[in-house]
C-alpha positions, 0 to 999 in steps of 0.5 A: 958827938953830934947833937940829935936832930928832930925831923918831924914828918920824916916819914914825908916826901921831903923829911925823909930825903932829908933824913937821908941826907942828915944821916950820910953827914953824920948827924943822930936823927929822931923822927916823929911822924903821925902816919897820916900822909906816910907809911911807915916802910919808909923808915925801911928805905930809909935804913936801907940807904944809910945802913943806919935806923933813925930813933921813931916816934909816932906821934900827932902834934897837935896833942900838946902833952905828948909833945911835951913829953918828946921834949922831957924824954930828948932833952938832947936835941939840938934842932929841928926842921920841921916838915909835918903839916897838911900840903893839900891846896883844895883840901885846904879850901874845902877844910880850912879848920883841920889845916889850921889846927894842923900846921899851926897848932903844932908849930906853936906847941914846938916853938914853946918848947924850944924856947925853954932851951938855952939855946935852940935851931929850928928850921921852917919847911915854907913854900914860894906860895906866900908869894903869889903870882909875884910882880916881878920874876924870877922871885926874890926873898924881898919880893912882897908875900901876897894875900893866900889863895887858899888856906894852905898857902896862909898857914905858911904866911902865918907860920913865917910870921910866928916864927919872925916874932918867937925869935924877936922874944927869945934871943935863945932861938933861931929859924931860918925858913925854907922856901920852897919851890917845886920839888920832885924826883926820888932817891937814886936807889928807889929806896925813898920817893913821892907817895901820894895817897890818893889821886896825886895833887902834884904833876910828877907823881900824875904824869909817872902814874899816868906813863904806869898804867894806873891813871887814864890820861893826865890834864894839862889844865890851860895852854892859853896863858901868857908863856911861850907854849900857852902852860904854866910854869914853875921851878922844878927842884930836885928833892935830893938838891933841896935835902943837901939845903936842909943840912947846910940850913941847919950847920949854918944854925949850929956853927954860925953867929949869926947878925939875924936869930930869924932868917928867909931863903928862896930853894929853887933851881934858878930856871922856870919849865913849863908844863909841856917841858916837862912832859916832854923832860919825862917822855924823853928819859923815860922813852915813854909816850904820855897820854894828856889832854888839854882841859880848862884852867885851875881855880887858884894857879899863877902863870908862872914862879920861879925863883931867884936863888942868890941869897941861897947862893951866896950867904948859904953856898948852895945851889941845886945841881940836879938837872930837870931829868935826872930828877924826873928820870927818878920819880919814874924808876920810884914808881915802876918799883912801887907798882911792882911791889903792889904787883907783888903783894 
């Protein structure tokens, strides 16, 4: 019998896909989510895909007493994958204290409980934002961590430092920080996917919402960057590939004797695509012409970022398998399903 795995923010975009991947690998999962940026309907989607309903606790991790009580109730937690965090860059600039409270206090409360256990395994949802505009491309894990461009980015940097410092003191705690590049797409069943509340902050849901008529047009921020077509370049990774990486990282913590009890891995495809290339891929896979216009640059945007994936490929034995076209086709299928449900509601 495999131990129970806690997934915080498990009804969110990446969290829900990871819960599916865990359950398909035979893990028992309990989700903590306060539904501030997700929907309880996602639980039904997970159940439909896996034929198994994970345990669910509606808890706000900023409530220290609730966190303590959770670990008393679930004393058999064998691993934690921590997604729960606020993640809108612009909002973090406007409301930094909310981000520091939500993203750091919750992490500290979890680690305080895990440090009490005989053996704990922890995976942190980090981000390539810690690198800023890297000096060299592709970006390896050895690239310097630069001063954060936003309070959101800063919470990822500080979060990693908190985990690293804690691991130095507690040999019973093993942890991995996974630095994602740009997750996109949806489960091929279209039972779960990215469900932004309000105006999407990310490119792909804005594309699909524009294509289906929810948005008038897509703004492309700048075409004067020093890139082949002048638009920003990012490393877009299918969310299912990302979810599988979490399962592999968790198994590493559970099964492998590590030399170091704290590790960091980049998760990306190793290839960069420009904004215009993403638009072209979407038009190709969906058969729809997208309405977009070039506007001025957006503050804080870097020119290019894509991952050196050698460490994840060689140490975790993981690599991204799905193409950009596959990711965009799945995102479009998901958007069509969501819109149909909204119209029927």
